[in-house]
PyMOL commands that place a pseudoatom at each C-alpha (Angstrom):
pseudoatom trace, name=CA, resn=MET, resi=1, chain=A, elem=C, hetatm=0, pos=[-0.064, -0.016, -0.030]
pseudoatom trace, name=CA, resn=THR, resi=2, chain=A, elem=C, hetatm=0, pos=[1.322, 3.444, -0.829]
pseudoatom trace, name=CA, resn=ILE, resi=3, chain=A, elem=C, hetatm=0, pos=[-0.087, 6.710, 0.527]
pseudoatom trace, name=CA, resn=ALA, resi=4, chain=A, elem=C, hetatm=0, pos=[0.175, 9.658, -1.788]
pseudoatom trace, name=CA, resn=PRO, resi=5, chain=A, elem=C, hetatm=0, pos=[-1.979, 12.817, -2.514]
pseudoatom trace, name=CA, resn=VAL, resi=6, chain=A, elem=C, hetatm=0, pos=[-4.565, 12.155, -5.153]
pseudoatom trace, name=CA, resn=HIS, resi=7, chain=A, elem=C, hetatm=0, pos=[-3.373, 15.066, -7.290]
pseudoatom trace, name=CA, resn=ALA, resi=8, chain=A, elem=C, hetatm=0, pos=[0.225, 13.577, -7.376]
pseudoatom trace, name=CA, resn=GLU, resi=9, chain=A, elem=C, hetatm=0, pos=[1.711, 12.937, -10.774]
pseudoatom trace, name=CA, resn=VAL, resi=10, chain=A, elem=C, hetatm=0, pos=[3.789, 9.806, -11.755]
pseudoatom trace, name=CA, resn=SER, resi=11, chain=A, elem=C, hetatm=0, pos=[6.343, 9.114, -14.596]
pseudoatom trace, name=CA, resn=THR, resi=12, chain=A, elem=C, hetatm=0, pos=[5.627, 6.323, -17.094]
pseudoatom trace, name=CA, resn=GLN, resi=13, chain=A, elem=C, hetatm=0, pos=[7.979, 4.019, -15.192]
pseudoatom trace, name=CA, resn=GLN, resi=14, chain=A, elem=C, hetatm=0, pos=[6.223, 4.649, -11.914]
pseudoatom trace, name=CA, resn=ALA, resi=15, chain=A, elem=C, hetatm=0, pos=[2.881, 4.001, -13.492]
pseudoatom trace, name=CA, resn=ALA, resi=16, chain=A, elem=C, hetatm=0, pos=[4.295, 0.709, -15.171]
pseudoatom trace, name=CA, resn=ASP, resi=17, chain=A, elem=C, hetatm=0, pos=[5.420, -0.291, -11.667]
pseudoatom trace, name=CA, resn=LEU, resi=18, chain=A, elem=C, hetatm=0, pos=[2.099, 0.421, -10.045]
pseudoatom trace, name=CA, resn=LEU, resi=19, chain=A, elem=C, hetatm=0, pos=[0.283, -1.633, -12.992]
pseudoatom trace, name=CA, resn=ASN, resi=20, chain=A, elem=C, hetatm=0, pos=[2.989, -4.232, -12.983]
pseudoatom trace, name=CA, resn=VAL, resi=21, chain=A, elem=C, hetatm=0, pos=[3.328, -3.954, -16.738]
pseudoatom trace, name=CA, resn=SER, resi=22, chain=A, elem=C, hetatm=0, pos=[6.205, -2.676, -18.959]
pseudoatom trace, name=CA, resn=ARG, resi=23, chain=A, elem=C, hetatm=0, pos=[6.902, 1.043, -19.492]
pseudoatom trace, name=CA, resn=PRO, resi=24, chain=A, elem=C, hetatm=0, pos=[6.388, 0.656, -23.266]
pseudoatom trace, name=CA, resn=PHE, resi=25, chain=A, elem=C, hetatm=0, pos=[2.782, -0.803, -22.541]
pseudoatom trace, name=CA, resn=VAL, resi=26, chain=A, elem=C, hetatm=0, pos=[1.996, 2.138, -20.420]
pseudoatom trace, name=CA, resn=VAL, resi=27, chain=A, elem=C, hetatm=0, pos=[3.111, 4.535, -23.285]
pseudoatom trace, name=CA, resn=GLN, resi=28, chain=A, elem=C, hetatm=0, pos=[0.775, 2.628, -25.524]
pseudoatom trace, name=CA, resn=LEU, resi=29, chain=A, elem=C, hetatm=0, pos=[-2.040, 3.024, -23.026]
pseudoatom trace, name=CA, resn=LEU, resi=30, chain=A, elem=C, hetatm=0, pos=[-1.304, 6.819, -22.925]
pseudoatom trace, name=CA, resn=GLU, resi=31, chain=A, elem=C, hetatm=0, pos=[-0.954, 7.402, -26.664]
pseudoatom trace, name=CA, resn=SER, resi=32, chain=A, elem=C, hetatm=0, pos=[-4.164, 5.484, -27.275]
pseudoatom trace, name=CA, resn=GLY, resi=33, chain=A, elem=C, hetatm=0, pos=[-6.069, 7.820, -24.966]
pseudoatom trace, name=CA, resn=THR, resi=34, chain=A, elem=C, hetatm=0, pos=[-6.805, 4.948, -22.363]
pseudoatom trace, name=CA, resn=ILE, resi=35, chain=A, elem=C, hetatm=0, pos=[-5.223, 6.894, -19.470]
pseudoatom trace, name=CA, resn=PRO, resi=36, chain=A, elem=C, hetatm=0, pos=[-5.061, 10.640, -19.710]
pseudoatom trace, name=CA, resn=PHE, resi=37, chain=A, elem=C, hetatm=0, pos=[-1.702, 12.220, -19.522]
pseudoatom trace, name=CA, resn=HIS, resi=38, chain=A, elem=C, hetatm=0, pos=[0.165, 15.668, -20.343]
pseudoatom trace, name=CA, resn=ARG, resi=39, chain=A, elem=C, hetatm=0, pos=[3.629, 16.455, -21.099]
pseudoatom trace, name=CA, resn=VAL, resi=40, chain=A, elem=C, hetatm=0, pos=[6.195, 18.315, -19.068]
pseudoatom trace, name=CA, resn=GLY, resi=41, chain=A, elem=C, hetatm=0, pos=[8.871, 19.263, -21.600]
pseudoatom trace, name=CA, resn=SER, resi=42, chain=A, elem=C, hetatm=0, pos=[9.505, 15.895, -23.430]
pseudoatom trace, name=CA, resn=HIS, resi=43, chain=A, elem=C, hetatm=0, pos=[8.402, 13.841, -20.504]
pseudoatom trace, name=CA, resn=ARG, resi=44, chain=A, elem=C, hetatm=0, pos=[4.973, 12.195, -19.992]
pseudoatom trace, name=CA, resn=ARG, resi=45, chain=A, elem=C, hetatm=0, pos=[3.267, 12.764, -16.703]
pseudoatom trace, name=CA, resn=VAL, resi=46, chain=A, elem=C, hetatm=0, pos=[0.156, 10.751, -15.432]
pseudoatom trace, name=CA, resn=ARG, resi=47, chain=A, elem=C, hetatm=0, pos=[-2.111, 11.509, -12.540]
pseudoatom trace, name=CA, resn=LEU, resi=48, chain=A, elem=C, hetatm=0, pos=[-1.766, 9.052, -9.893]
pseudoatom trace, name=CA, resn=ALA, resi=49, chain=A, elem=C, hetatm=0, pos=[-5.592, 9.057, -9.582]
pseudoatom trace, name=CA, resn=ASP, resi=50, chain=A, elem=C, hetatm=0, pos=[-5.899, 8.044, -13.275]
pseudoatom trace, name=CA, resn=VAL, resi=51, chain=A, elem=C, hetatm=0, pos=[-3.383, 5.139, -13.032]
pseudoatom trace, name=CA, resn=LEU, resi=52, chain=A, elem=C, hetatm=0, pos=[-5.241, 3.905, -9.947]
pseudoatom trace, name=CA, resn=ASP, resi=53, chain=A, elem=C, hetatm=0, pos=[-8.636, 4.368, -11.730]
pseudoatom trace, name=CA, resn=TYR, resi=54, chain=A, elem=C, hetatm=0, pos=[-7.353, 2.262, -14.713]
pseudoatom trace, name=CA, resn=ARG, resi=55, chain=A, elem=C, hetatm=0, pos=[-5.906, -0.509, -12.377]
pseudoatom trace, name=CA, resn=ARG, resi=56, chain=A, elem=C, hetatm=0, pos=[-9.134, -0.779, -10.502]
pseudoatom trace, name=CA, resn=LYS, resi=57, chain=A, elem=C, hetatm=0, pos=[-11.330, -1.062, -13.730]
pseudoatom trace, name=CA, resn=ARG, resi=58, chain=A, elem=C, hetatm=0, pos=[-8.828, -3.709, -15.092]
pseudoatom trace, name=CA, resn=SER, resi=59, chain=A, elem=C, hetatm=0, pos=[-9.268, -5.689, -12.000]
pseudoatom trace, name=CA, resn=GLN, resi=60, chain=A, elem=C, hetatm=0, pos=[-13.017, -5.614, -12.103]
pseudoatom trace, name=CA, resn=GLY, resi=61, chain=A, elem=C, hetatm=0, pos=[-12.913, -6.706, -15.796]
pseudoatom trace, name=CA, resn=ARG, resi=62, chain=A, elem=C, hetatm=0, pos=[-10.655, -9.581, -14.887]
pseudoatom trace, name=CA, resn=ARG, resi=63, chain=A, elem=C, hetatm=0, pos=[-12.934, -10.539, -11.924]
pseudoatom trace, name=CA, resn=ALA, resi=64, chain=A, elem=C, hetatm=0, pos=[-16.131, -10.502, -14.285]
pseudoatom trace, name=CA, resn=ALA, resi=65, chain=A, elem=C, hetatm=0, pos=[-14.384, -12.518, -16.974]
pseudoatom trace, name=CA, resn=LEU, resi=66, chain=A, elem=C, hetatm=0, pos=[-13.166, -15.087, -14.370]
pseudoatom trace, name=CA, resn=GLN, resi=67, chain=A, elem=C, hetatm=0, pos=[-16.708, -15.236, -13.024]
pseudoatom trace, name=CA, resn=GLU, resi=68, chain=A, elem=C, hetatm=0, pos=[-18.126, -15.742, -16.517]
pseudoatom trace, name=CA, resn=MET, resi=69, chain=A, elem=C, hetatm=0, pos=[-15.621, -18.477, -17.170]
pseudoatom trace, name=CA, resn=THR, resi=70, chain=A, elem=C, hetatm=0, pos=[-16.584, -20.203, -14.021]
pseudoatom trace, name=CA, resn=LEU, resi=71, chain=A, elem=C, hetatm=0, pos=[-20.348, -20.013, -14.654]
pseudoatom trace, name=CA, resn=GLU, resi=72, chain=A, elem=C, hetatm=0, pos=[-19.565, -21.593, -18.193]
pseudoatom trace, name=CA, resn=ALA, resi=73, chain=A, elem=C, hetatm=0, pos=[-17.618, -24.381, -16.843]
pseudoatom trace, name=CA, resn=GLN, resi=74, chain=A, elem=C, hetatm=0, pos=[-20.247, -25.262, -14.213]
pseudoatom trace, name=CA, resn=GLU, resi=75, chain=A, elem=C, hetatm=0, pos=[-22.809, -25.252, -17.081]
pseudoatom trace, name=CA, resn=MET, resi=76, chain=A, elem=C, hetatm=0, pos=[-20.735, -27.761, -19.021]
pseudoatom trace, name=CA, resn=GLY, resi=77, chain=A, elem=C, hetatm=0, pos=[-20.240, -29.829, -16.066]
pseudoatom trace, name=CA, resn=LEU, resi=78, chain=A, elem=C, hetatm=0, pos=[-16.488, -29.227, -15.843]
pseudoatom trace, name=CA, resn=TYR, resi=79, chain=A, elem=C, hetatm=0, pos=[-16.393, -27.691, -12.481]
pseudoatom trace, name=CA, resn=GLU, resi=80, chain=A, elem=C, hetatm=0, pos=[-18.035, -29.472, -9.496]
for i in range(1, 80): cmd.bond("trace and resi %d" % i, "trace and resi %d" % (i + 1))
show_as sticks, trace
zoom trace
């Protein structure tokens, strides 16, 4: 657990560390508009709140997909 101000900004590497993904993947997320960012000179900066929101939504999506797969397996009789 990390405590930081909600308005704090992080670098792409810090965002990658928080999401447990590579920095180039984070850059792709930023450039595609999935996570908002702004530039400070030539550096991308991301609001910590936006990174944490993306992480929360990603977790919710994963949980929903796992729940759906479990239900399908039960219906097929593969999961008892």
